[in-house]
C-alpha positions in Angstrom: 7.3 -1.6 -22.4 8.7 1.0 -19.9 7.4 1.5 -16.4 4.9 4.4 -16.2 3.2 5.6 -13.1 -0.4 6.6 -13.2 -1.1 10.3 -13.6 -1.5 12.1 -10.3 -5.2 12.3 -9.2 -4.9 14.8 -6.3 -3.2 18.3 -5.9 -0.8 16.9 -3.3 0.4 14.2 -5.6 0.8 16.7 -8.5 2.9 18.9 -6.2 5.1 16.0 -4.9 5.6 14.8 -8.5 6.6 18.2 -9.7 9.0 18.7 -6.8 10.6 15.3 -7.5 10.3 15.3 -11.3 14.0 14.6 -12.1 14.3 12.1 -9.3 11.2 10.2 -10.2 12.4 10.0 -13.8 15.6 8.5 -12.5 13.6 5.9 -10.5 11.7 4.9 -13.7 14.9 4.4 -15.6 16.6 2.4 -12.9 13.5 0.3 -12.4 13.5 -0.6 -16.1 17.2 -1.5 -15.9 16.9 -3.7 -12.9 13.9 -5.6 -14.3 15.9 -6.8 -17.3 16.5 -10.5 -17.3 17.5 -13.2 -19.8 14.4 -15.1 -19.1 11.6 -13.7 -21.4 8.7 -14.7 -19.1 10.2 -12.7 -16.2 10.6 -9.7 -18.4 7.0 -10.0 -19.7 5.3 -10.4 -16.3 7.4 -7.9 -14.3 7.1 -5.2 -17.0 3.4 -5.8 -17.3 2.8 -5.3 -13.6 5.2 -2.4 -13.2 3.9 -0.6 -16.3 0.3 -1.1 -15.4 0.4 2.1 -13.4 0.2 2.9 -9.8 0.8 6.1 -7.8 4.5 5.3 -7.0 3.5 6.6 -3.5 6.1 4.5 -1.7 9.0 5.7 -3.8 7.7 9.2 -3.5 7.9 8.8 0.3 11.5 7.6 0.2 12.5 10.6 -1.9 10.6 13.2 0.0 11.9 11.9 3.4 15.5 11.9 2.2 15.3 15.3 0.7 13.5 16.7 3.8 16.5 15.6 5.8 18.9 17.4 3.5 20.2 14.3 1.5 22.0 15.3 -1.7 23.3 12.0 -3.0 21.8 9.3 -5.3 21.3 6.3 -3.1 17.7 7.4 -2.3 16.9 6.6 -5.9 18.0 3.0 -5.4 16.0 2.8 -2.2 12.9 4.1 -3.9 13.2 1.4 -6.5 13.8 -1.3 -3.9 10.7 -0.3 -2.0 8.6 -0.3 -5.2 10.0 -3.8 -6.2 9.0 -5.2 -2.8 5.5 -3.6 -3.1 5.1 -5.0 -6.6 6.1 -8.5 -5.4 3.5 -8.4 -2.7 0.8 -7.4 -5.2 1.7 -10.4 -7.4 1.5 -12.8 -4.5 -1.7 -11.1 -3.1 -3.5 -11.5 -6.4 -2.7 -15.2 -6.4 -3.8 -15.7 -2.8 -7.0 -13.6 -3.3 -7.7 -15.1 -6.8 -8.0 -11.5 -8.0 -8.9 -10.9 -11.7 -8.5 -7.1 -11.9 -6.0 -4.6 -10.7 -5.5 -1.0 -11.8 -8.1 -1.5 -14.4 -6.5 -4.4 -16.2 -6.3 -8.2 -15.9 -4.0 -9.4 -13.1 -0.8 -11.2 -14.0 -2.2 -14.4 -12.6 -5.1 -14.3 -15.0 -2.8 -13.6 -18.0 0.0 -15.9 -17.2 -1.2 -18.2 -14.4 -0.6 -18.5 -10.7 2.8 -20.2 -11.1 4.3 -17.5 -13.1 2.9 -14.8 -10.8 4.4 -16.4 -7.7 7.8 -17.0 -9.3 8.1 -13.5 -10.8 7.1 -12.1 -7.4 10.0 -14.1 -5.9 12.3 -12.7 -8.6 11.3 -9.1 -7.7 11.9 -9.8 -4.0 15.4 -11.3 -4.7 16.3 -8.5 -7.1 15.4 -6.0 -4.4 17.7 -7.8 -1.9 20.5 -7.8 -4.5 20.1 -4.0 -4.7 20.1 -3.7 -0.9 23.4 -5.5 -0.7 24.9 -3.2 -3.3 24.0 -0.2 -1.1 26.2 -1.7 1.6 24.5 -0.4 4.7 23.6 -3.0 7.3 20.9 -0.8 8.8 19.2 -0.4 5.4 19.3 -4.2 5.0 17.9 -4.8 8.5 15.0 -2.3 8.0 13.9 -3.9 4.7 14.4 -7.5 5.9 12.3 -6.7 9.0 9.7 -5.0 6.8 9.3 -7.9 4.4 9.1 -10.3 7.2 6.4 -8.2 8.9 4.5 -7.9 5.7 4.5 -11.7 5.3 3.2 -12.0 8.9 0.4 -9.5 8.0 -0.5 -11.6 5.0 -0.9 -14.7 7.1 -2.9 -12.7 9.7 -5.2 -11.6 7.0 -5.6 -15.2 5.8 -6.4 -16.3 9.4 -9.0 -13.5 9.6 -10.7 -14.5 6.4 -14.2 -15.9 6.9 -14.0 -15.1 10.6 -16.9 -12.7 11.7 -15.4 -12.7 15.2 -12.5 -10.6 14.0 -12.1 -7.6 16.4 -11.3 -4.0 15.4 -7.9 -4.4 17.2 -7.1 -7.5 15.2 -8.1 -5.9 12.0 -5.9 -2.8 12.7 -3.0 -5.0 13.7 -3.3 -6.8 10.3 -3.3 -3.6 8.2 -0.4 -2.2 10.2 1.6 -5.3 9.4 0.5 -5.9 5.9 0.3 -2.3 4.5 1.7 0.3 6.9 5.0 -1.4 7.6 6.3 -0.7 4.1 5.2 2.9 4.3 7.1 3.1 7.6 10.2 1.5 6.1 10.0 3.9 3.1 10.0 7.1 5.2 12.5 5.7 7.7 14.9 4.8 5.0 14.9 8.4 3.8 16.1 9.5 7.2 18.7 6.7 7.4 20.3 7.4 4.1 20.6 11.1 5.1 22.3 10.1 8.4 19.6 11.9 10.4 19.3 12.2 14.1 17.6 9.2 15.8 14.7 11.4 16.9 14.1 12.5 13.3 14.4 9.0 12.0 11.7 7.9 14.6 9.5 10.8 13.6 9.6 9.9 9.9 9.0 6.2 10.7 6.0 7.2 12.9 4.7 9.4 10.1 4.9 6.5 7.6 3.2 4.0 9.9 0.2 6.3 10.5 0.0 7.3 6.9 0.0 3.7 5.8 -2.7 2.8 8.2 -4.8 5.7 7.0 -4.2 4.6 3.4 -5.5 1.1 4.0 -8.5 2.2 6.0 -9.5 4.4 3.0 -8.8 1.5 0.6 -11.2 -0.7 2.6 -13.8 2.0 2.6 -13.5 2.5 -1.1 -14.2 -1.2 -1.7 -17.8 -0.4 -0.7 -18.2 3.2 -1.7 -16.3 3.8 -5.0 -16.9 2.5 -8.5 -14.9 -0.2 -10.3 -13.6 2.5 -12.8 -12.4 4.7 -9.9 -10.5 2.0 -8.0 -9.4 -0.2 -10.9 -10.8 -3.4 -9.4 -14.1 -5.1 -8.9 -16.3 -3.6 -6.2 -16.9 -6.0 -3.3 -13.7 -8.0 -3.9 -13.1 -8.0 -0.2 -16.6 -9.4 0.5 -16.2 -12.0 -2.2 -13.1 -13.3 -0.5 -14.7 -13.3 3.0 -12.4 -10.5 4.3 -13.8 -8.9 7.4 -12.7 -5.4 6.8 -13.8 -2.6 9.1 -16.8 -1.3 7.1 -18.3 -4.8 7.0 -17.5 -5.5 10.7 -18.9 -2.1 11.8 -22.1 -2.7 9.9 -22.4 -6.1 11.5 -21.9 -4.7 15.0 -24.2 -1.7 14.6 -26.9 -3.1 12.3 -30.1 -4.8 13.2 -30.1 -8.5 14.2 -31.2 -9.4 10.6 -28.4 -7.3 9.1 -25.9 -8.7 11.5 -27.0 -12.3 10.6 -26.7 -11.9 6.8 -23.3 -10.0 7.1 -22.0 -12.8 9.4 -23.1 -15.4 6.8 -21.5 -13.4 4.0 -18.2 -13.3 5.8 -18.3 -17.0 6.6 -19.3 -18.1 3.1 -17.7 -15.4 0.9 -19.4 -14.4 -2.4 -21.5 -11.5 -3.6 -25.0 -12.9 -3.5 -26.2 -10.3 -1.0 -24.0 -7.4 -2.0 -26.9 -5.0 -2.4 -28.3 -5.7 1.1 -24.8 -5.5 2.6 -24.1 -2.2 0.8 -27.4 -0.9 2.2 -26.5 -2.0 5.7 -23.0 -0.4 5.4 -24.7 2.9 4.4 -27.4 2.8 7.0 -25.1 2.2 9.9 -22.6 4.8 8.9 -19.8 2.3 8.5 -18.0 4.2 5.8 -18.1 7.4 7.9 -16.7 5.5 10.9 -13.9 4.0 8.9 -13.0 7.3 7.3 -13.0 9.0 10.7 -10.4 6.5 11.9 -8.4 7.2 8.7 -8.6 11.0 9.5 -7.3 10.3 13.0 -4.3 8.3 11.6 -3.6 11.1 9.1 -3.6 13.6 12.0 -1.1 11.4 13.9 1.1 11.4 10.8 1.1 15.2 10.6 1.8 15.5 14.3 4.9 13.2 13.9 6.4 15.8 11.5 5.9 18.8 13.8 9.5 18.9 15.0 11.3 18.5 11.7 12.9 21.4 9.8 10.6 23.2 7.4 11.2 22.8 3.6 9.1 22.2 0.5 9.7 18.5 0.9 8.3 18.5 4.4 5.3 20.5 3.1 4.8 17.8 0.5 4.8 15.1 3.2 2.2 17.0 5.2 0.1 17.4 2.0 0.2 13.7 1.4 -1.8 13.1 4.6 -4.6 15.1 3.0 -4.4 13.1 -0.2 -4.5 9.8 1.7 -7.9 10.5 3.2 -9.4 12.5 0.3 -8.5 10.1 -2.6 -11.2 8.3 -4.6 -9.0 5.6 -6.0 
């Protein structure tokens, strides 16, 4: 089974994929090659997860950033694969920690093969990514990605600490998603500038863009958990609530709702489960929690666009700008 990204679902993604068609095809080929292993179970699990779809957004960000900075080599293909391997490894581990049963519309690997296989294949993908980093031979690349994976791990632990804690603040919530999600976006866009040997100011601008874009992306993800359908997002609605995750829509509804609403939301966070999902969904709607969360996402997307203002114009830069629109308008 060969890796296949999900069909683009927004004009900005269509345009980026068209612009990068040959490069994305090379990413898919290299990903298939680097997943090959003599251990059959590793092949089965890794190909299952990679081929289950996904937007390939992080590889797209690597490629666009490198091309926007005038890069004409092939190393950005390797970096795009490395970033996607790291992302996939985090998904395998996340699904075990969260006891998830559905991702991208199909059973998670931990449901099909068990937690042990999912954790160990996630480790394989991490180590394969680091083997590829070493082959690139750039200490700065290795440092950026090592720092990113460490920060992501910190974010996962922060999220674990926040679970079932209704006292989680907005600041703590935002710190967690900046560590857990936005850091890999930031690394992806920064790497494009690094491989192109860009000026320090341009590297910082692209890193800033990626950080804000990733924050906006996760804010929208958390809003979709209460406002989309399972078919749209490819997972069960209310998964965050079932795990006792105090995401922003839930927290805002607790802060702005009536005393009765605040009480049952607090209990739901503390206990986990979906027993009161209808009442909680009603509280989220009546307090404008989704609107508030999406407004923060819009602000982050604006910051991302502003970060690109000083970079030289090109179709690749235009595509990066357009992705800020996709991030806040997407339905899955």
